[in-house]
N, C-alpha and C positions, 0 to 999 in steps of 0.2 A: 611743418605749414605755422604760421605766427594767427593769431587770435584773429578771427576773421573780418574785424572793423580795424586792422591793425596798418595803415599806410596805404587806404584805399584811395582812390580819385576819381572812384563813381559807384553810387546804389541804385539801383535798378529794381523794385518794391516786383514781386512777382503777383498778378493779378488775377487768382485761376481762385476757384470754388473746392477750396480740399475738406474733403468730408470724414475724416478722421478725427473726433475728437484731440487729439494727441499731437495733432501739427499745427502750428502754433503761426505760422507764415513760410512766407520763404523771399531770400532775396539773391538779385548777382549782382556781385561783386568784381567793379575791374579794379585791382593793382596794376599800371603798365600794360604791358601787350596782352596779359595773362588775367583772364574772365572765370570765374567760378560760382558755383550754386549754391548758395547756404541753407539749410531747412534745417527749421528751427521748430524740436519736439519740445512738448510741455505734462509734466502730470497731470492725471486726470481733475486734482485740486484747483488746477488754473483754468480749466473746462467752465466756459461759462454756462452750460448747461447739465450741471453736473447735481445739481438741484431738483430736474425735474428726473429722477430715477427713483424706484420705490428705495424706500431705506436701504433693505438688506444687499443690492446689487450698487447704491452707493457704497455703501462699504465693503462693497467686494475691488468694486473700481480704485479707490481710495488708499487700497492696501497692495493692488496691482501693480507690478513691474514690469506689465505688459505697453508702457507709456514709451518706452526703452526698447523694443520689442526693433523697432527697422534698423537703431545703432546697432545693436543684437546682429542681425543677418548679418552686417559689411563683416561685420569680425568675427562670424563664427565657420567660415572657410566655404562659405555656400557656392560661393565665385569658383572653386574649383570644381564643382560637380556640373556645374550649369554645360549644357549638349552643347554644339556647336550650331555658332549661330544664336546664341542666346549668353548675353556679358551682364553683368554688373554694374553700375559707372563709375571709375576710378573716383576711390574716398582720399581725399587729401588728409582729413583728420577729425576726430568726434569730439566736440572740446565740451568738458561739461562744468554748467555757466550755474550752476547751483541752484539749490531751490525748485527740484526738479524740471528742472530746463537744461536741454543739451541743442545746440549745434551740431550738424552734419556737412560739411563742407567738401564738396564733390567736383566731381568735371561738369563741366557746361556744355551739353553737347547738342552739337547745331544739327537740326533735324532737318529732312528731306520733307518739301512742300508737297511732295507726288502722294496721291491722293490712295486708300488702301483699297485694293482690288481684291477680288475672290483666289488670287494667288497668293498674296501676301496674307490673306486670313486661313488659308489653309499652312502655308510655312510658321505660324504661331503658332495654329494648334498640335500640329505633330511636333513642334519641340518641346508646347508644354507637355505633353503625353510622355515623350522621355522624361522632361524636367520632374514631372510627377513623381515618377516608378525610381528616378533616380534617388533625389531627395530623400525618398521613404524606405528605398533599401538601404541606405549611408542612414538613416535618422538624425539625417542635416542638417534641420533647423533648430536656433539656439533654443536651449533649453525652456525660458519664456515661452514659447510656442505651444499651445494647447495638444496633449495627445490624447485626448480621450474624442471615441468617435463619438458625432451630435452637440458636444459641447460648444463650437462652434455656430453651427444654427440655431442652437436652442440658444446661445445669448442673443444672437442678433435678433430674436423671436422675443425675449423678454425683457432688450433695454432699448429696443428701438421701436418693434411693430405695437406691441402694447403697449407702450409710454404713447407712443404717438402718432403713429397713425390709422393703428383701427379705431380708436378712438373719433378723432378728427374723420373719417369715412362712413364713422357709423352715423356722427353726429348728420340732421335733417338739416342743419345751417348748410352746411359745405353745398347739398345737394340742391338748393336753393343760388345760387350763382348762377347768373344767367347763359354761363358758355356751359355748364354740366348739368342743370335742372332739364333738359329733354333725353340727357342719358340715365334712364329710370332701368332698362334692362342689362346696364355695364355696375351700376348700383347692385343691381340686384346678386347680378353672380359677383360682387366683390363680397359680397355680404356672407353668401353661401361659401366660397370659398375659407372665408376669415375663419366660420366656424369649422374647417377640417384643416388648417395649420397645423395640430398638435399629431395629427395622425399620419403627413408626411415626413413632421420632423420624426416619428418615432419611425418609419418606413425608411427614414435615407440613413438612420444610426445603426439598420441592421446589412447594412451594402459594403461592399468591398472597399476601405479607405488608404486614401493615399495623404501626403505630404502636399499642402499646396498653397499658393502663395496669397489669395484671400480675395485680389482683385486684379485679374488679369484683364486688366479693361485695353483697347487698343493705346489709349490716353497716358497709360502706364506702360506702355513700349514703345520708346523713345528707337525713333529710326534716324541713322546718323548719316545726315547728306554722302557723307563721303563712302557708307558701306549701306544701302541701302537695303541688301537682301538680310540685315545681323539687326537686331531687337537690343537694347537695352532696357533690362527692367529695374523698375523704380518701385516706390511706395510698397514696400513692403508692413502693411500697418496691421492686416489681420490673418495670421499664418497659423499651420498647426493641420491636425488632420479632419479630412470633409470627405465626404461619399465622389469614389471616381469618380470624376466628370463634371464637379462645380465647378471646377474652376473656368469651365466655357463659358456660365450662364454670361460674367460681365466680358469677356474678350465678344461676345453676338449682339448684346445691347449698347453697348462702352457708345457708342457713337449715335447709334439712336438715340438715346440718351439727349446726348448735345444735339441735337438736331442735323448731323450730319450723313443721315443713312435713313431711310422712309421703312417703315414698320411691315412693306408689302415686300422688302427684300430679305427679311428674317428668316421664312420656314426653309427657301433654297440654300440660303446660310448655314442655314442649321447644321442641317444636312451635310453641310461641306465642313463643318467644326468636329461634327459626330467622326465623321468616316475620317477625317486626317488625324485627329488624337485616337483615333482607336490604334491607326496605323503606328502610331509614335511608342506610344505602350508597349507595343508587338517588338519597336526595334529593342525593345529595354526587355524583352523575353518577361513584361509584365499583362500577361494578359487577361480580360477583363470579361466576362459576358454582354453583349450588346445591352439588352433590355437592363439591367444595370448601368451600366454606361450613359442610358439615356435619361433610366428616372434618375441618376446624379444629374445630370444635366438641365434636366426638364423641374425637378422638384428642388434642386437650390435657387434656379431663375424665379420661378414663381414664390419663395420664401423672399429672395433677396430683392427684388426688381418690381412684383404684380402689385404690390399697397405705395410703394414706392413713386411710381414714375411719374404721378400728380403732378403739380407742381401747384401742393395748397400753398408754399407759403406765398405765394405771389396772388393768389386771389384778393390780397383784400386791394391791391392794385388797380388804377383806373383801368376801364378800358381799353384799351391797346390796338388797331391791326395784328402789333406783334404779339400781345400777347395773346390773342382770340389764337393767331396761326400755330403757337407757341402750347395752348390747350389740345389746340387739334390735332396735333403731333402725337404729344403724349394720351390722347384720349383711344386714337389706333395702338399706339404702343400700349396700352394696358391692355387692350381687347385682343391684341395676339397674348401678350400674357395670360390671360386669362382662359385664353382656349386650349392652354396647356392642363387644364384642370379634370377635363374628362379622361385621360390618359393617368393619371398621377392617382384617383381617388375613386374605389369601389363602391357601387350603386348596390341597391336590392337585387339579390340573383346575379351579381356579378357583374353587373351591369354598372357602366359609368354613371353617374348622377349631378357632375355641375356643367353647367351648358352656359355661353354668355348671351 
């Protein structure tokens, strides 16, 4: 295929809040009757927030090849190992744009408008279990994936939580906002949980580890309109070894974070996902004790989502009904995630010591 800009007749910018520092943006390009999706990858030196990292982490990021990890996945043969019902998008070309930038030109998947139901969640979780087991058995992720147990969770803690969220949540001015001020119990619970995160990370590192996608949310599982029982797995941006069950966290909360699922729906869905995932592992002969799966699921979820659910970046906006509704939903999500704490951190005499 030619350069993605060659001969195009229309260009549609994809307006989506990409969370990865290595995603510069995306566009859909039309060339005659053909439409392709073009994702633009960038090195860390082009990330606007690179200067916010501590010097050691900044130097590590600048020297890292992880910025093109997603492109590496598409050329590593991962797609050949995915179980039935999961596939990668068709990639037409990976184009080096120079100066630590790449364009990945792939199929434009037309997705079904049908909402996710319990059956779809269960299918995704079971196939995820199979995928994690297969990728691990064949050591299939590219060389740029981390193979150090505990590294990915530790990196998230050091490069995001300690740098941004934890300082903001510890700042009394954050909780003076009128939408947050009444929630003193939640503030206290988050503060207590923050102090226990190193212990949770250490415990996660001791569990059985599997090769993970890293952000297996419904938003990254495209459901084709013509094959609604299939999933096209995209956005491979944080892969490597993590505790078994870790990938379930974003599958659970992705739609809740987007306002498409209520926090009250999460407890029942949590058990559906855990059961289906364990079945997927068993399908591939990869048995993991339920207690370890549950801790990997909940510990990763606590670390990844409990301190990032509140929309702190929007608290400077004028107070509107939309903002109030968003904050209310995210408060409920944060409270649900906080309630995972007692099962993860032992208190005195073996009793749990955290409560929301």
